[in-house]
KOLMAR-490055 format. One record per residue (C-alpha): x, y, z; residue in three letters. Coordinates in steps of 0.001 Angstrom, whole numbers, always signed. Layout:
% residues N
(rec (X; Y; Z); 'Ala'),
...
% end
This chain:
% residues 262
(rec (-242860; -52978; +106660); 'Met'),
(rec (-241093; -55463; +108911); 'Ser'),
(rec (-238027; -54443; +110885); 'Arg'),
(rec (-235958; -57022; +109000); 'Thr'),
(rec (-236752; -55381; +105650); 'Ser'),
(rec (-236326; -51796; +106877); 'Ala'),
(rec (-233100; -49812; +106610); 'Arg'),
(rec (-230512; -50782; +109212); 'Arg'),
(rec (-229922; -47660; +111336); 'Val'),
(rec (-226941; -47020; +113606); 'Val'),
(rec (-226858; -44106; +116045); 'Leu'),
(rec (-223531; -42370; +116661); 'Leu'),
(rec (-223600; -40706; +120080); 'Cys'),
(rec (-221458; -40012; +123145); 'Asp'),
(rec (-221651; -40723; +126873); 'Leu'),
(rec (-224071; -37878; +127626); 'Ser'),
(rec (-227540; -39017; +128632); 'Leu'),
(rec (-229394; -36784; +126175); 'His'),
(rec (-227621; -38296; +123148); 'Thr'),
(rec (-228295; -41852; +124327); 'Arg'),
(rec (-231915; -40872; +125001); 'Ala'),
(rec (-232215; -40425; +121240); 'Thr'),
(rec (-231686; -44177; +120898); 'Ala'),
(rec (-234474; -44896; +123376); 'Ala'),
(rec (-236782; -42504; +121525); 'Ala'),
(rec (-236028; -44113; +118154); 'Leu'),
(rec (-236709; -47553; +119603); 'Leu'),
(rec (-240236; -46390; +120423); 'Arg'),
(rec (-240820; -45728; +116703); 'Thr'),
(rec (-240732; -48165; +113797); 'Glu'),
(rec (-237121; -47304; +112995); 'Val'),
(rec (-234955; -50417; +112644); 'Asn'),
(rec (-232191; -49358; +115045); 'Leu'),
(rec (-229551; -52120; +115005); 'Val'),
(rec (-226565; -50454; +116687); 'Gly'),
(rec (-225428; -47645; +118977); 'Ile'),
(rec (-221827; -46462; +118663); 'Leu'),
(rec (-220865; -44562; +121837); 'Ile'),
(rec (-217576; -42706; +122135); 'Ile'),
(rec (-215901; -41149; +125166); 'Ala'),
(rec (-214397; -37964; +123718); 'Gly'),
(rec (-211948; -36331; +121351); 'Leu'),
(rec (-208883; -37824; +119732); 'Ser'),
(rec (-205624; -35851; +119449); 'Phe'),
(rec (-206466; -35161; +115803); 'Ala'),
(rec (-209824; -33711; +116913); 'Asp'),
(rec (-208051; -31358; +119331); 'Leu'),
(rec (-205764; -30158; +116535); 'Leu'),
(rec (-208804; -29539; +114331); 'Arg'),
(rec (-210416; -27550; +117147); 'Leu'),
(rec (-207223; -25531; +117541); 'Arg'),
(rec (-207267; -24626; +113810); 'Arg'),
(rec (-210912; -23561; +113941); 'Lys'),
(rec (-210196; -21226; +116855); 'Cys'),
(rec (-207222; -19692; +114962); 'Asn'),
(rec (-205209; -19155; +118145); 'Ser'),
(rec (-204400; -20902; +121408); 'Val'),
(rec (-205726; -17980; +123461); 'Ser'),
(rec (-209066; -18028; +121641); 'Lys'),
(rec (-209296; -21767; +122228); 'Leu'),
(rec (-208673; -21246; +125965); 'Val'),
(rec (-211352; -18537; +126154); 'Phe'),
(rec (-213862; -20753; +124352); 'Lys'),
(rec (-213201; -23731; +126603); 'Met'),
(rec (-213383; -21528; +129718); 'Thr'),
(rec (-216744; -20186; +128584); 'Ala'),
(rec (-217904; -23741; +127917); 'His'),
(rec (-217133; -24653; +131529); 'Leu'),
(rec (-218819; -21470; +132796); 'Ala'),
(rec (-222028; -22372; +130946); 'Ile'),
(rec (-222503; -25624; +132826); 'Arg'),
(rec (-223576; -24202; +136239); 'Pro'),
(rec (-225539; -21333; +134643); 'Trp'),
(rec (-228907; -22113; +136238); 'Asn'),
(rec (-227671; -24810; +138582); 'Gly'),
(rec (-230207; -27036; +140279); 'Arg'),
(rec (-233164; -25856; +138215); 'Lys'),
(rec (-231557; -26978; +134962); 'Asp'),
(rec (-230386; -30273; +136457); 'Val'),
(rec (-233912; -31054; +137640); 'Lys'),
(rec (-235413; -30280; +134240); 'Leu'),
(rec (-232692; -32276; +132467); 'Tyr'),
(rec (-233549; -35350; +134529); 'Asn'),
(rec (-237245; -34877; +133738); 'Gln'),
(rec (-236632; -34567; +130000); 'Leu'),
(rec (-234166; -37450; +129868); 'Phe'),
(rec (-235008; -39994; +132596); 'Pro'),
(rec (-231914; -42145; +133021); 'Arg'),
(rec (-233616; -45339; +134169); 'Ala'),
(rec (-236165; -45228; +131362); 'Glu'),
(rec (-233431; -44651; +128797); 'Thr'),
(rec (-231202; -47476; +130022); 'Glu'),
(rec (-234089; -49954; +130290); 'Val'),
(rec (-235305; -49145; +126758); 'Ala'),
(rec (-231851; -49821; +125312); 'Ile'),
(rec (-231033; -52924; +127366); 'Val'),
(rec (-234436; -54510; +126662); 'Ala'),
(rec (-233669; -54828; +122928); 'Thr'),
(rec (-231162; -56751; +120848); 'Asp'),
(rec (-229521; -53536; +119636); 'Val'),
(rec (-225737; -53873; +119627); 'Arg'),
(rec (-223676; -51348; +121608); 'Asn'),
(rec (-220096; -50352; +120853); 'Gly'),
(rec (-217968; -48285; +123276); 'Phe'),
(rec (-214753; -46634; +122057); 'Tyr'),
(rec (-212514; -43675; +122899); 'Asn'),
(rec (-213197; -41710; +119710); 'Cys'),
(rec (-214765; -42134; +116279); 'Tyr'),
(rec (-211341; -42220; +114612); 'Ser'),
(rec (-210400; -45338; +116601); 'Asp'),
(rec (-209822; -48116; +113998); 'Pro'),
(rec (-211667; -50543; +116263); 'Ala'),
(rec (-214744; -48286; +116159); 'Ala'),
(rec (-214647; -48310; +112374); 'Gly'),
(rec (-214355; -52091; +112304); 'Lys'),
(rec (-217263; -52475; +114741); 'Trp'),
(rec (-219390; -50230; +112556); 'Leu'),
(rec (-218559; -52015; +109307); 'Ser'),
(rec (-219417; -55388; +110865); 'Asn'),
(rec (-222967; -54177; +111520); 'Ile'),
(rec (-223455; -53161; +107857); 'His'),
(rec (-225534; -50011; +108467); 'Pro'),
(rec (-227715; -48526; +105749); 'Asp'),
(rec (-228314; -45242; +107583); 'Val'),
(rec (-226219; -43371; +110134); 'Leu'),
(rec (-227710; -40884; +112548); 'Glu'),
(rec (-225264; -38613; +114367); 'Val'),
(rec (-226210; -37054; +117694); 'His'),
(rec (-222910; -36314; +119359); 'Ser'),
(rec (-220777; -33459; +120582); 'Gly'),
(rec (-217759; -34907; +118762); 'Tyr'),
(rec (-216585; -35247; +115185); 'Trp'),
(rec (-217322; -38397; +113219); 'Ala'),
(rec (-214387; -39102; +110884); 'Ser'),
(rec (-214839; -39261; +107108); 'Ala'),
(rec (-214260; -43029; +107209); 'Lys'),
(rec (-217020; -43472; +109762); 'Val'),
(rec (-219400; -41221; +107824); 'Arg'),
(rec (-218770; -43273; +104694); 'Ala'),
(rec (-219833; -46512; +106403); 'Ala'),
(rec (-223431; -46127; +105189); 'Ala'),
(rec (-225036; -44935; +101995); 'Gly'),
(rec (-227330; -42501; +103799); 'Gln'),
(rec (-227314; -40561; +107004); 'Gly'),
(rec (-227955; -37312; +108783); 'Phe'),
(rec (-226707; -35300; +111723); 'Ala'),
(rec (-228527; -33070; +114161); 'Arg'),
(rec (-227825; -29379; +113874); 'Gly'),
(rec (-228850; -26142; +115524); 'Gly'),
(rec (-231201; -23444; +114365); 'Arg'),
(rec (-231826; -23157; +110611); 'Pro'),
(rec (-228652; -21912; +108955); 'Gly'),
(rec (-226466; -22577; +112005); 'Asp'),
(rec (-224091; -25532; +111956); 'Arg'),
(rec (-222782; -25165; +115492); 'Gly'),
(rec (-223784; -26094; +119005); 'Gly'),
(rec (-225429; -23881; +121653); 'Tyr'),
(rec (-227789; -22781; +118929); 'Ser'),
(rec (-230384; -21345; +121315); 'Ser'),
(rec (-227689; -19311; +123055); 'Phe'),
(rec (-226622; -17695; +119775); 'Leu'),
(rec (-230189; -16961; +118680); 'Ala'),
(rec (-231002; -15287; +122003); 'Ile'),
(rec (-227728; -13352; +122020); 'Leu'),
(rec (-228570; -11929; +118586); 'Gln'),
(rec (-232138; -11070; +119588); 'Gly'),
(rec (-233618; -13693; +117247); 'Arg'),
(rec (-236037; -15645; +119408); 'Leu'),
(rec (-237821; -16638; +116194); 'Asp'),
(rec (-234693; -18561; +115235); 'Gln'),
(rec (-234535; -20938; +118192); 'Val'),
(rec (-234835; -24220; +116355); 'Gly'),
(rec (-233135; -27203; +114757); 'Trp'),
(rec (-231916; -28692; +111495); 'Ser'),
(rec (-231136; -32142; +110151); 'Leu'),
(rec (-228078; -32225; +107899); 'Phe'),
(rec (-227155; -34847; +105337); 'His'),
(rec (-223761; -36216; +106434); 'Ile'),
(rec (-222307; -36814; +102983); 'Gly'),
(rec (-219491; -34613; +101733); 'Gly'),
(rec (-217737; -31981; +103835); 'Val'),
(rec (-218687; -31744; +107500); 'Val'),
(rec (-220794; -28669; +108202); 'Gly'),
(rec (-221434; -27901; +104533); 'Lys'),
(rec (-223959; -30583; +103612); 'Ser'),
(rec (-227547; -30092; +102528); 'Asp'),
(rec (-230371; -29529; +105013); 'Val'),
(rec (-232999; -32307; +105087); 'Leu'),
(rec (-235448; -30748; +107552); 'Ala'),
(rec (-235814; -27705; +109795); 'Glu'),
(rec (-238035; -26601; +112636); 'Gly'),
(rec (-238610; -23651; +114990); 'Ile'),
(rec (-239220; -23917; +118740); 'Phe'),
(rec (-241057; -21145; +120599); 'Glu'),
(rec (-238946; -19524; +123311); 'Ala'),
(rec (-240726; -17761; +126149); 'Lys'),
(rec (-239646; -15287; +128823); 'Ala'),
(rec (-238202; -17150; +131782); 'Gly'),
(rec (-236773; -19968; +129669); 'Asp'),
(rec (-233107; -20897; +129957); 'Ser'),
(rec (-231018; -21481; +126831); 'Phe'),
(rec (-229736; -24926; +127858); 'Leu'),
(rec (-233230; -26357; +128500); 'Pro'),
(rec (-234324; -24784; +125218); 'Leu'),
(rec (-231658; -26806; +123435); 'Asp'),
(rec (-232774; -29931; +125286); 'Trp'),
(rec (-236426; -29412; +124339); 'Arg'),
(rec (-235395; -28858; +120738); 'Val'),
(rec (-233597; -32228; +120812); 'Met'),
(rec (-236803; -33921; +121950); 'Lys'),
(rec (-238845; -32204; +119247); 'Gln'),
(rec (-236554; -33484; +116509); 'Met'),
(rec (-237049; -37181; +117195); 'Thr'),
(rec (-240293; -37657; +115242); 'Ser'),
(rec (-238801; -35893; +112227); 'Thr'),
(rec (-235731; -38115; +112368); 'Gln'),
(rec (-237945; -41189; +112333); 'Ala'),
(rec (-239943; -39830; +109381); 'Glu'),
(rec (-236751; -39267; +107359); 'Val'),
(rec (-235696; -42886; +107961); 'Val'),
(rec (-239164; -44125; +106973); 'Lys'),
(rec (-238828; -42206; +103693); 'Cys'),
(rec (-235586; -44077; +103099); 'Tyr'),
(rec (-237404; -47337; +103913); 'Asp'),
(rec (-240059; -46559; +101288); 'Arg'),
(rec (-237401; -45469; +98768); 'Asn'),
(rec (-238966; -42030; +98704); 'Glu'),
(rec (-236737; -39035; +97987); 'Pro'),
(rec (-235990; -36688; +100883); 'Val'),
(rec (-235895; -33071; +99779); 'Ala'),
(rec (-232493; -31503; +100449); 'Ala'),
(rec (-231831; -27754; +100561); 'Thr'),
(rec (-228306; -26341; +100176); 'Pro'),
(rec (-227032; -24633; +103328); 'Leu'),
(rec (-227565; -20885; +102979); 'Ser'),
(rec (-224381; -19924; +104825); 'Ser'),
(rec (-221029; -21594; +105451); 'Thr'),
(rec (-219240; -18788; +107272); 'Thr'),
(rec (-217214; -19442; +110406); 'Asp'),
(rec (-219927; -17765; +112493); 'Lys'),
(rec (-222313; -20632; +111704); 'Thr'),
(rec (-219760; -23384; +112197); 'Leu'),
(rec (-218567; -23794; +115762); 'Tyr'),
(rec (-220622; -23791; +118904); 'Gly'),
(rec (-218346; -22902; +121844); 'Phe'),
(rec (-218887; -19283; +122786); 'Thr'),
(rec (-216407; -16712; +124044); 'Leu'),
(rec (-216508; -15243; +127553); 'Leu'),
(rec (-217383; -11831; +126149); 'Gly'),
(rec (-220424; -13277; +124406); 'Glu'),
(rec (-221435; -14986; +127628); 'Leu'),
(rec (-221360; -11662; +129488); 'Leu'),
(rec (-223326; -9886; +126747); 'Arg'),
(rec (-225930; -12632; +126955); 'Tyr'),
(rec (-226126; -12235; +130749); 'Lys'),
(rec (-226984; -8533; +130594); 'Phe'),
(rec (-229038; -8434; +127384); 'Asn'),
(rec (-231001; -11658; +127063); 'Asn'),
(rec (-234529; -10628; +126019); 'Asn'),
(rec (-236052; -12078; +129179); 'Gly'),
(rec (-234383; -15466; +128663); 'Ile'),
(rec (-232166; -16654; +131522); 'Lys'),
% end
C-alpha cells in the first residue's frame, strides 16, 4: 500500500525527547505519519482538572513534590541510559529529513492547535504525551489511540506502581482507544515487560515505550487494511488506576521495599 493511500496519522506529543522519538520510530515503519502536534504544557483548565482529581490542594502539592523528587532518583545513570534509548540527534534528523508537518503550541486546548490539526485532515491520532488532549482535539480523527501504562492502569509511572505493589509481572503497557471519555476507553493491545533485579523504574518505563512502537504501527496497518482491531473494555476505572503522580509516602515505601528494583 502506498503512503498516499494509507491512513493519515498525526502524533500528539510534548517537548520531551522520548515522546518525539515515537515520531522518529514511526517514520521507520510504513505508517503514513503526516503531522506532529507538539505542545509545551498545561492550560489553566488542565490545572483545574488536576486539582479536582487530587481532591485537595495539599494532596496536589504532595503529588507535585513527589514528581520533582522522582527526577534525580538515579541521577547520572538514568540520564546516560535515557540518551542511549532516545538519541537526540538521530531523532531530530529523522523528523527533519521528511515532509512531515510540525505544529508547536502552548497546550492542546489552544484554538490555534485545533485549527492546525483540522487543516491536516488526520484519519488516525496517536497520543504520546504527558498532557491532556481536549475532547475537540480527540474528535479531529475517526480513529486513534493513546499510550497507557501496565494492563488495567490508566495512569503514568506505571512501572513504579507495579513495583510498589510487588507485581513485577505487571510491568507493561496498554494502547487505549481515544474515543469517548478519557481514561475509560477500550484497550486495543497490551504487553508485559520483564523487570529484573537492579533495574530502575524510570528506565523500565522508557524501555516499555520503545517496545510499544511496533504494536502501534501494526494497529495503524490494520486500519489501513480496513481490518477490525479487537477492543477489550477496561477492567477497572477506579481512581487508583487513573492518575500517575505518586505521593511522597508512596515514594518512601518504594525506596525501602522495592523487590530489588532501584
